[in-house]
N, C-alpha and C positions, 0 to 999 in steps of 0.2 A: 504494500500500499504506500502510495506517495503522499506528499503533503496535501494535495487537493482531495484525494480520497479520504484522508483523515479528517479534514475539514468538513467534507460532506457527511461522513459517519457521525461526527460529533453534533452536527446541525440536526440530523435526523433523530438522535437520541435526546437532545436537550431542548430543541425548539429555539435555540439562539440563531440570530442571523449570521451571515458569513463574516461580516466585518468584526464582530464580537469574538467569534471563534478564532479568527486569524490573530486578533490582538492577544488572546489568551495563549495561543500556541507560541507566538513570538516572545511574549513575556516569559513563558516557561522555559524556552530554549535559551534565551539570553540570561536569565537568572541562573539556570543550571550551568551554563558555560562559565560565567563569572565565578560561581561558587567553586567549581572544580579547578579553574585557573588559580584561585587563591589557596588551593590545597584542601578544600573542604569536601564534605560528602553530601549528597541529596538522597534522602530516603523517603520513599512514598509507601506508606503502610499498605499491605496487601498486594503491591505491585513489584517493588524492587528497590535496589540501591545503586546509584552512580557514584564512583569515586575514581580518583587518580592514583595510578600506581607508578612508582619510579622504576624504570628499567635498570638493567645492570650495566655498569660502566665497562667499556671494552677497550682493547688495545688495537690500533690499526697502524699501517705503515704508509708513510708519505711516499708515493711512488717516484717523486723527483729526486728526493734525497735519501731514501731508504731509512729514514729516521722513525722510531717508534713514537706514536701519538696516543694520547688518552682521549678517547671519544666519549662525550658526555652523552648519557642516554635520554631519550625523549620521555616525557610523561605519557603514560598510556591511560586510556579511559577504560574503566572496567565496569560492567554492569552485572549485578547478581539479582537474579529473579526471585521474587517473594513466593511464599508458599501458595497463596491464592492463584497467581499467575501460572505457576508450574501445574497446579491442579486443573486449571482451565485448559491449557494447552495439551495436556495428557488425558483429557476427558474424564477426570475424576470428579465426581459431584462435589461441589463447593460446600463446605460446612458452614454453619451459621457464623457471621461475623461477630466480632467482639461486641457485646451488648445486643446482638440479634437474637432471633429465636429460631430453633429448629422447627421445621414445618412451614417455613416462610413459603408463600406463594410465588412461583416463577412462571413467566411466559416463555415457552420453549418454541423456537422456530426449527422445523426439521423438513427434510426432503421426503415427500410423500412416496417417491418411487423407492428409495434406498432405506428409508427409516433413520438416515444419519442426522444427528443433531447439528445444526448450523450455528446457533447461538441461543443464549438464554440470559434473561435479566429479571430482577425482582419486580413484581407488579407494582409495589408502592412507589417506585422510582420512575413510572412511566408518564408520558404526556399524551394528550389526546392526539390522534393522527399519526402516532409514532409507528403503529404496526405496519401501515401501508409503506411508509418510508423505509423502514427496516427491510421489509419484504423486497422492495425494489432494489435496495442496495445489495442485499444477499444474492439476488438473482443476477445482478450485474457482476459482482465479484466471483460467484461460483460458476457463471455461465450456464445457468439453468433457467428454465421458464419460471416466471413468478407464480404461475398457477400451481406449480409443483411444490411450492413452499407452503407448508401448513403450520398452524400453531396449536399448541395445547397448553393447558394450565396444569402444573404439578407442584407438589409440596417437596421441598428438599431440606 
């Protein structure tokens, strides 16, 4: 998914306009970059952690003089996925969030031909009209007809 795809997906889930979503994404990326540049960490609960890791210093040789040189390592950006993200990617049912309740109602989008789950979200976090937008986005992303995408309500 590229930046425009992400903007479209966030618009479909939140109901915010494109300009607002773009401002949010730009603020997030700029703040994250500044924090990492300063040597800090950015942790988003249930999603993951961004941090900088210093590489190992190494020795190189100047090809003109044959002299040994110390090469300063670049900072590398490391992302560690959080538990909820890992569970989602690996199709493990997400447990109740901190302060949440087991048995919470979820709207599940699935492929009616294969039965494969495409995405799911809690019902209390939805907006009117979101179902059609999500269905259209999933159809586009997965390359399947929108009529093939069905929904069901389930407790998790």
